[in-house]
Short mmCIF file of the C-alpha atoms (twelve columns), coordinates in Angstrom:
data_MODEL
# 
_entry.id   MODEL 
# 
loop_
_atom_site.group_PDB 
_atom_site.id 
_atom_site.type_symbol 
_atom_site.label_atom_id 
_atom_site.label_alt_id 
_atom_site.label_comp_id 
_atom_site.label_asym_id 
_atom_site.label_seq_id 
_atom_site.Cartn_x 
_atom_site.Cartn_y 
_atom_site.Cartn_z 
_atom_site.pdbx_PDB_model_num 
ATOM 1   C CA . UNK A 1   0.000   0.000   0.000   1 
ATOM 2   C CA . UNK A 2   1.525   3.384   -0.957  1 
ATOM 3   C CA . UNK A 3   2.461   5.641   1.991   1 
ATOM 4   C CA . UNK A 4   0.013   8.302   0.766   1 
ATOM 5   C CA . UNK A 5   -2.916  5.915   1.086   1 
ATOM 6   C CA . UNK A 6   -2.096  4.252   4.401   1 
ATOM 7   C CA . UNK A 7   -4.366  4.933   7.402   1 
ATOM 8   C CA . UNK A 8   -3.197  7.208   10.227  1 
ATOM 9   C CA . UNK A 9   -0.333  5.818   12.273  1 
ATOM 10  C CA . UNK A 10  -2.393  5.901   15.465  1 
ATOM 11  C CA . UNK A 11  -5.081  3.671   13.902  1 
ATOM 12  C CA . UNK A 12  -2.494  1.177   12.682  1 
ATOM 13  C CA . UNK A 13  -0.882  1.065   16.121  1 
ATOM 14  C CA . UNK A 14  -4.240  0.504   17.843  1 
ATOM 15  C CA . UNK A 15  -5.106  -2.369  15.515  1 
ATOM 16  C CA . UNK A 16  -1.648  -3.880  15.947  1 
ATOM 17  C CA . UNK A 17  -1.917  -3.561  19.743  1 
ATOM 18  C CA . UNK A 18  -5.282  -5.347  19.691  1 
ATOM 19  C CA . UNK A 19  -3.777  -8.158  17.649  1 
ATOM 20  C CA . UNK A 20  -0.932  -8.536  20.156  1 
ATOM 21  C CA . UNK A 21  -3.478  -8.609  22.977  1 
ATOM 22  C CA . UNK A 22  -5.379  -11.433 21.289  1 
ATOM 23  C CA . UNK A 23  -2.156  -13.362 20.732  1 
ATOM 24  C CA . UNK A 24  -1.180  -12.903 24.379  1 
ATOM 25  C CA . UNK A 25  -4.599  -14.109 25.535  1 
ATOM 26  C CA . UNK A 26  -4.353  -17.138 23.258  1 
ATOM 27  C CA . UNK A 27  -0.911  -17.956 24.664  1 
ATOM 28  C CA . UNK A 28  -2.162  -17.592 28.236  1 
ATOM 29  C CA . UNK A 29  -5.088  -19.926 27.622  1 
ATOM 30  C CA . UNK A 30  -3.143  -22.549 25.673  1 
ATOM 31  C CA . UNK A 31  -1.892  -24.469 28.782  1 
ATOM 32  C CA . UNK A 32  -5.496  -25.294 29.608  1 
ATOM 33  C CA . UNK A 33  -5.734  -27.453 26.509  1 
ATOM 34  C CA . UNK A 34  -3.760  -30.373 27.920  1 
ATOM 35  C CA . UNK A 35  -5.685  -30.305 31.196  1 
ATOM 36  C CA . UNK A 36  -9.010  -29.988 29.369  1 
ATOM 37  C CA . UNK A 37  -8.186  -32.927 27.098  1 
ATOM 38  C CA . UNK A 38  -7.666  -35.138 30.172  1 
ATOM 39  C CA . UNK A 39  -11.060 -34.172 31.618  1 
ATOM 40  C CA . UNK A 40  -13.242 -34.018 28.498  1 
ATOM 41  C CA . UNK A 41  -13.889 -36.067 25.420  1 
ATOM 42  C CA . UNK A 42  -12.129 -34.580 22.416  1 
ATOM 43  C CA . UNK A 43  -14.430 -32.692 20.049  1 
ATOM 44  C CA . UNK A 44  -14.262 -31.046 16.670  1 
ATOM 45  C CA . UNK A 45  -14.154 -27.244 16.871  1 
ATOM 46  C CA . UNK A 46  -15.969 -26.017 13.769  1 
ATOM 47  C CA . UNK A 47  -15.149 -22.316 14.056  1 
ATOM 48  C CA . UNK A 48  -14.504 -19.721 11.331  1 
ATOM 49  C CA . UNK A 49  -14.041 -15.966 11.485  1 
ATOM 50  C CA . UNK A 50  -12.460 -14.843 8.205   1 
ATOM 51  C CA . UNK A 51  -12.222 -18.172 6.339   1 
ATOM 52  C CA . UNK A 52  -15.331 -18.825 4.212   1 
ATOM 53  C CA . UNK A 53  -17.670 -20.917 6.366   1 
ATOM 54  C CA . UNK A 54  -19.248 -23.612 4.195   1 
ATOM 55  C CA . UNK A 55  -20.503 -25.822 7.043   1 
ATOM 56  C CA . UNK A 56  -24.241 -25.743 7.815   1 
ATOM 57  C CA . UNK A 57  -25.102 -24.245 11.231  1 
ATOM 58  C CA . UNK A 58  -25.747 -26.760 13.966  1 
ATOM 59  C CA . UNK A 59  -28.747 -24.929 15.416  1 
ATOM 60  C CA . UNK A 60  -30.441 -21.543 15.358  1 
ATOM 61  C CA . UNK A 61  -28.238 -18.559 16.150  1 
ATOM 62  C CA . UNK A 62  -28.550 -14.788 15.996  1 
ATOM 63  C CA . UNK A 63  -25.141 -13.174 15.487  1 
ATOM 64  C CA . UNK A 64  -24.232 -9.478  15.718  1 
ATOM 65  C CA . UNK A 65  -20.795 -8.552  14.374  1 
ATOM 66  C CA . UNK A 66  -18.653 -5.445  14.130  1 
ATOM 67  C CA . UNK A 67  -15.658 -5.316  11.813  1 
ATOM 68  C CA . UNK A 68  -13.041 -2.772  10.793  1 
ATOM 69  C CA . UNK A 69  -9.959  -2.653  8.581   1 
ATOM 70  C CA . UNK A 70  -7.011  -0.312  8.577   1 
ATOM 71  C CA . UNK A 71  -7.804  0.639   4.965   1 
ATOM 72  C CA . UNK A 72  -11.306 1.907   5.840   1 
ATOM 73  C CA . UNK A 73  -11.956 4.399   8.666   1 
ATOM 74  C CA . UNK A 74  -15.583 3.241   9.056   1 
ATOM 75  C CA . UNK A 75  -17.054 0.333   11.006  1 
ATOM 76  C CA . UNK A 76  -19.038 -2.515  9.441   1 
ATOM 77  C CA . UNK A 77  -21.845 -3.772  11.708  1 
ATOM 78  C CA . UNK A 78  -23.870 -6.772  10.500  1 
ATOM 79  C CA . UNK A 79  -26.612 -9.034  11.825  1 
ATOM 80  C CA . UNK A 80  -26.960 -12.686 10.810  1 
ATOM 81  C CA . UNK A 81  -29.599 -15.346 11.381  1 
ATOM 82  C CA . UNK A 82  -28.308 -18.916 11.023  1 
ATOM 83  C CA . UNK A 83  -30.758 -21.825 10.892  1 
ATOM 84  C CA . UNK A 84  -29.892 -25.504 10.863  1 
ATOM 85  C CA . UNK A 85  -32.470 -27.590 8.999   1 
ATOM 86  C CA . UNK A 86  -31.037 -30.965 9.927   1 
ATOM 87  C CA . UNK A 87  -27.557 -32.471 10.273  1 
ATOM 88  C CA . UNK A 88  -26.637 -31.823 6.618   1 
ATOM 89  C CA . UNK A 89  -28.529 -28.666 5.614   1 
ATOM 90  C CA . UNK A 90  -28.536 -25.088 6.868   1 
ATOM 91  C CA . UNK A 91  -29.281 -21.512 5.864   1 
ATOM 92  C CA . UNK A 92  -27.877 -18.116 6.778   1 
ATOM 93  C CA . UNK A 93  -29.297 -14.663 6.095   1 
ATOM 94  C CA . UNK A 94  -27.404 -11.501 7.038   1 
ATOM 95  C CA . UNK A 95  -27.503 -7.796  6.410   1 
ATOM 96  C CA . UNK A 96  -25.358 -4.751  7.106   1 
ATOM 97  C CA . UNK A 97  -26.574 -1.859  9.246   1 
ATOM 98  C CA . UNK A 98  -25.589 1.710   8.384   1 
ATOM 99  C CA . UNK A 99  -26.564 5.107   9.816   1 
ATOM 100 C CA . UNK A 100 -29.044 7.030   7.694   1 
ATOM 101 C CA . UNK A 101 -31.001 10.242  7.929   1 
ATOM 102 C CA . UNK A 102 -33.563 9.741   10.650  1 
ATOM 103 C CA . UNK A 103 -32.308 6.338   11.804  1 
ATOM 104 C CA . UNK A 104 -30.645 3.219   10.462  1 
ATOM 105 C CA . UNK A 105 -30.624 1.670   7.005   1 
ATOM 106 C CA . UNK A 106 -30.080 -1.916  5.889   1 
ATOM 107 C CA . UNK A 107 -27.480 -2.605  3.211   1 
ATOM 108 C CA . UNK A 108 -25.580 -5.396  1.462   1 
ATOM 109 C CA . UNK A 109 -27.956 -8.279  2.223   1 
ATOM 110 C CA . UNK A 110 -26.689 -11.832 1.740   1 
ATOM 111 C CA . UNK A 111 -28.117 -15.348 1.910   1 
ATOM 112 C CA . UNK A 112 -26.497 -18.789 1.812   1 
ATOM 113 C CA . UNK A 113 -27.526 -22.419 1.542   1 
ATOM 114 C CA . UNK A 114 -24.975 -24.748 3.152   1 
ATOM 115 C CA . UNK A 115 -24.773 -28.492 2.531   1 
ATOM 116 C CA . UNK A 116 -22.736 -31.125 4.379   1 
ATOM 117 C CA . UNK A 117 -21.800 -33.700 1.744   1 
ATOM 118 C CA . UNK A 118 -19.650 -35.883 4.019   1 
ATOM 119 C CA . UNK A 119 -19.594 -35.764 7.817   1 
ATOM 120 C CA . UNK A 120 -16.188 -34.947 9.387   1 
ATOM 121 C CA . UNK A 121 -14.389 -36.711 12.193  1 
ATOM 122 C CA . UNK A 122 -10.955 -37.448 13.614  1 
ATOM 123 C CA . UNK A 123 -10.623 -40.325 11.162  1 
ATOM 124 C CA . UNK A 124 -12.328 -38.848 8.106   1 
ATOM 125 C CA . UNK A 125 -12.388 -35.633 6.095   1 
ATOM 126 C CA . UNK A 126 -15.703 -33.819 5.931   1 
ATOM 127 C CA . UNK A 127 -16.810 -32.039 2.760   1 
ATOM 128 C CA . UNK A 128 -19.262 -29.138 2.642   1 
ATOM 129 C CA . UNK A 129 -20.682 -26.830 -0.008  1 
ATOM 130 C CA . UNK A 130 -22.044 -23.285 0.185   1 
ATOM 131 C CA . UNK A 131 -24.227 -21.529 -2.399  1 
ATOM 132 C CA . UNK A 132 -24.300 -17.772 -1.790  1 
ATOM 133 C CA . UNK A 133 -26.073 -14.674 -3.074  1 
ATOM 134 C CA . UNK A 134 -24.904 -11.144 -2.205  1 
ATOM 135 C CA . UNK A 135 -27.215 -8.229  -2.900  1 
ATOM 136 C CA . UNK A 136 -25.965 -5.155  -4.771  1 
ATOM 137 C CA . UNK A 137 -27.441 -1.770  -5.730  1 
ATOM 138 C CA . UNK A 138 -29.066 -3.518  -8.725  1 
ATOM 139 C CA . UNK A 139 -29.703 -7.164  -9.522  1 
ATOM 140 C CA . UNK A 140 -27.015 -7.129  -12.215 1 
ATOM 141 C CA . UNK A 141 -24.494 -5.914  -9.618  1 
ATOM 142 C CA . UNK A 142 -25.455 -8.638  -7.158  1 
ATOM 143 C CA . UNK A 143 -23.057 -11.565 -6.870  1 
ATOM 144 C CA . UNK A 144 -23.546 -15.327 -6.870  1 
ATOM 145 C CA . UNK A 145 -20.928 -17.418 -5.103  1 
ATOM 146 C CA . UNK A 146 -19.903 -21.017 -4.580  1 
ATOM 147 C CA . UNK A 147 -17.660 -22.338 -1.815  1 
ATOM 148 C CA . UNK A 148 -16.196 -25.770 -1.078  1 
ATOM 149 C CA . UNK A 149 -14.732 -26.638 2.315   1 
ATOM 150 C CA . UNK A 150 -12.862 -29.533 3.932   1 
ATOM 151 C CA . UNK A 151 -12.664 -30.214 7.672   1 
ATOM 152 C CA . UNK A 152 -10.884 -32.944 9.663   1 
ATOM 153 C CA . UNK A 153 -9.668  -33.601 13.178  1 
ATOM 154 C CA . UNK A 154 -5.870  -33.857 13.410  1 
ATOM 155 C CA . UNK A 155 -4.611  -34.616 16.899  1 
ATOM 156 C CA . UNK A 156 -5.998  -31.924 19.224  1 
ATOM 157 C CA . UNK A 157 -6.777  -29.627 16.295  1 
ATOM 158 C CA . UNK A 158 -9.684  -29.217 13.913  1 
ATOM 159 C CA . UNK A 159 -8.214  -28.246 10.539  1 
ATOM 160 C CA . UNK A 160 -10.304 -26.540 7.870   1 
ATOM 161 C CA . UNK A 161 -9.637  -25.350 4.333   1 
ATOM 162 C CA . UNK A 162 -11.981 -23.525 1.980   1 
ATOM 163 C CA . UNK A 163 -11.988 -22.244 -1.583  1 
ATOM 164 C CA . UNK A 164 -14.666 -19.734 -2.530  1 
ATOM 165 C CA . UNK A 165 -15.452 -17.837 -5.715  1 
ATOM 166 C CA . UNK A 166 -18.097 -15.376 -6.884  1 
ATOM 167 C CA . UNK A 167 -19.087 -13.344 -9.914  1 
ATOM 168 C CA . UNK A 168 -21.528 -10.510 -10.609 1 
ATOM 169 C CA . UNK A 169 -24.865 -11.769 -11.902 1 
ATOM 170 C CA . UNK A 170 -24.894 -9.370  -14.856 1 
ATOM 171 C CA . UNK A 171 -21.419 -10.241 -16.159 1 
ATOM 172 C CA . UNK A 172 -18.966 -13.091 -15.727 1 
ATOM 173 C CA . UNK A 173 -16.115 -11.523 -13.764 1 
ATOM 174 C CA . UNK A 174 -15.068 -14.122 -11.197 1 
ATOM 175 C CA . UNK A 175 -12.896 -13.516 -8.168  1 
ATOM 176 C CA . UNK A 176 -11.646 -16.138 -5.748  1 
ATOM 177 C CA . UNK A 177 -10.601 -16.456 -2.125  1 
ATOM 178 C CA . UNK A 178 -8.915  -19.261 -0.198  1 
ATOM 179 C CA . UNK A 179 -8.342  -19.904 3.472   1 
ATOM 180 C CA . UNK A 180 -7.176  -22.390 6.073   1 
ATOM 181 C CA . UNK A 181 -7.597  -22.600 9.837   1 
ATOM 182 C CA . UNK A 182 -6.660  -24.675 12.858  1 
ATOM 183 C CA . UNK A 183 -8.845  -24.622 15.975  1 
ATOM 184 C CA . UNK A 184 -8.820  -26.269 19.383  1 
ATOM 185 C CA . UNK A 185 -10.878 -26.318 22.544  1 
ATOM 186 C CA . UNK A 186 -9.066  -24.807 25.532  1 
ATOM 187 C CA . UNK A 187 -11.511 -26.163 28.083  1 
ATOM 188 C CA . UNK A 188 -15.287 -26.289 27.862  1 
ATOM 189 C CA . UNK A 189 -15.822 -22.539 27.381  1 
ATOM 190 C CA . UNK A 190 -12.861 -21.298 25.343  1 
ATOM 191 C CA . UNK A 191 -11.983 -21.978 21.708  1 
ATOM 192 C CA . UNK A 192 -8.767  -20.798 20.059  1 
ATOM 193 C CA . UNK A 193 -8.391  -20.381 16.317  1 
ATOM 194 C CA . UNK A 194 -5.595  -19.437 13.911  1 
ATOM 195 C CA . UNK A 195 -6.484  -18.509 10.322  1 
ATOM 196 C CA . UNK A 196 -4.781  -17.648 7.051   1 
ATOM 197 C CA . UNK A 197 -6.778  -16.146 4.181   1 
ATOM 198 C CA . UNK A 198 -5.844  -15.054 0.667   1 
ATOM 199 C CA . UNK A 199 -7.602  -12.914 -1.908  1 
ATOM 200 C CA . UNK A 200 -6.501  -14.467 -5.192  1 
ATOM 201 C CA . UNK A 201 -7.530  -11.560 -7.444  1 
ATOM 202 C CA . UNK A 202 -4.890  -9.652  -9.368  1 
ATOM 203 C CA . UNK A 203 -1.253  -10.443 -10.011 1 
ATOM 204 C CA . UNK A 204 -0.219  -10.580 -6.342  1 
ATOM 205 C CA . UNK A 205 -2.425  -12.331 -3.754  1 
ATOM 206 C CA . UNK A 206 -3.452  -10.423 -0.633  1 
ATOM 207 C CA . UNK A 207 -2.520  -12.767 2.228   1 
ATOM 208 C CA . UNK A 208 -3.344  -12.168 5.892   1 
ATOM 209 C CA . UNK A 209 -3.214  -14.261 9.069   1 
ATOM 210 C CA . UNK A 210 -4.280  -13.926 12.663  1 
ATOM 211 C CA . UNK A 211 -5.910  -15.401 15.792  1 
ATOM 212 C CA . UNK A 212 -9.420  -15.673 17.213  1 
ATOM 213 C CA . UNK A 213 -10.477 -16.184 20.827  1 
ATOM 214 C CA . UNK A 214 -14.063 -17.336 21.433  1 
ATOM 215 C CA . UNK A 215 -15.518 -17.491 24.943  1 
ATOM 216 C CA . UNK A 216 -18.838 -18.998 26.010  1 
ATOM 217 C CA . UNK A 217 -19.941 -16.288 28.426  1 
ATOM 218 C CA . UNK A 218 -23.331 -17.869 29.243  1 
ATOM 219 C CA . UNK A 219 -25.244 -21.020 28.369  1 
ATOM 220 C CA . UNK A 220 -26.612 -19.538 25.122  1 
ATOM 221 C CA . UNK A 221 -24.262 -16.577 24.549  1 
ATOM 222 C CA . UNK A 222 -20.732 -16.483 23.151  1 
ATOM 223 C CA . UNK A 223 -18.341 -13.662 22.310  1 
ATOM 224 C CA . UNK A 224 -15.371 -13.802 19.962  1 
ATOM 225 C CA . UNK A 225 -12.604 -11.379 19.033  1 
ATOM 226 C CA . UNK A 226 -10.581 -11.886 15.852  1 
ATOM 227 C CA . UNK A 227 -7.698  -10.093 14.180  1 
ATOM 228 C CA . UNK A 228 -5.799  -10.353 10.913  1 
ATOM 229 C CA . UNK A 229 -2.421  -8.899  10.009  1 
ATOM 230 C CA . UNK A 230 -1.546  -8.345  6.356   1 
ATOM 231 C CA . UNK A 231 1.329   -10.557 5.230   1 
ATOM 232 C CA . UNK A 232 1.735   -9.155  1.703   1 
ATOM 233 C CA . UNK A 233 1.775   -5.648  0.248   1 
ATOM 234 C CA . UNK A 234 -1.640  -6.135  -1.385  1 
ATOM 235 C CA . UNK A 235 -3.365  -6.869  1.945   1 
ATOM 236 C CA . UNK A 236 -4.709  -4.389  4.480   1 
ATOM 237 C CA . UNK A 237 -2.325  -3.720  7.361   1 
ATOM 238 C CA . UNK A 238 -4.820  -5.126  9.871   1 
ATOM 239 C CA . UNK A 239 -8.445  -6.099  10.375  1 
ATOM 240 C CA . UNK A 240 -10.491 -6.847  13.475  1 
ATOM 241 C CA . UNK A 241 -13.837 -8.563  13.961  1 
ATOM 242 C CA . UNK A 242 -16.010 -8.862  17.071  1 
ATOM 243 C CA . UNK A 243 -18.983 -11.241 17.192  1 
ATOM 244 C CA . UNK A 244 -21.721 -11.765 19.774  1 
ATOM 245 C CA . UNK A 245 -23.842 -14.871 19.193  1 
ATOM 246 C CA . UNK A 246 -27.065 -15.949 20.896  1 
ATOM 247 C CA . UNK A 247 -28.464 -19.457 20.451  1 
ATOM 248 C CA . UNK A 248 -32.210 -19.376 19.914  1 
# 
């Protein structure tokens, strides 16, 4: 990113400090993993923050999120409803919320159908598929997307990979994204996640990586904090994402 177009130094430092805080929290919680594994049956941790999530939801959840990147001074609040329609089928519907004259306005709606083609486990690789539609200012500017994901338990980790692509409805102009993650349960209420994502558009991919900490704060409520640091010149310096989920 050219120096003229970079965000203010203070904003970059704040985002970097938040990332370091998340990493420190993850490191502090990591020793609980061994103790937790002795007390509890090992489980798959199907978490995703920035990697395309192709797995169907396991229940009904209402999720409020707030994201920001160092390349954009604004915040990006969104609300999502996730509905599981059985062990192999699920739906998500989400929309952005933006301030408007006299109140709030809804923008950038999206909907997905998620299919589990093969169930995952510690001895088998699960395969899932996501069909997505992203609303634009006009129907021709809306985008249709397709994602394929793999998930498998490897030792104490749940490893996921995903490849996702989309194109405007009115013209075939595809763009693609890829990602991989490793997650583990640090006790019954804390999940730790490390992700790497890449935007494959253009000559040089925009690659970023970072951690997520998810805490079950109540029986039906969880909170997660995620951060990404740009690893290549084409990527944003940093991004953060906060999510509050309520099981319905």
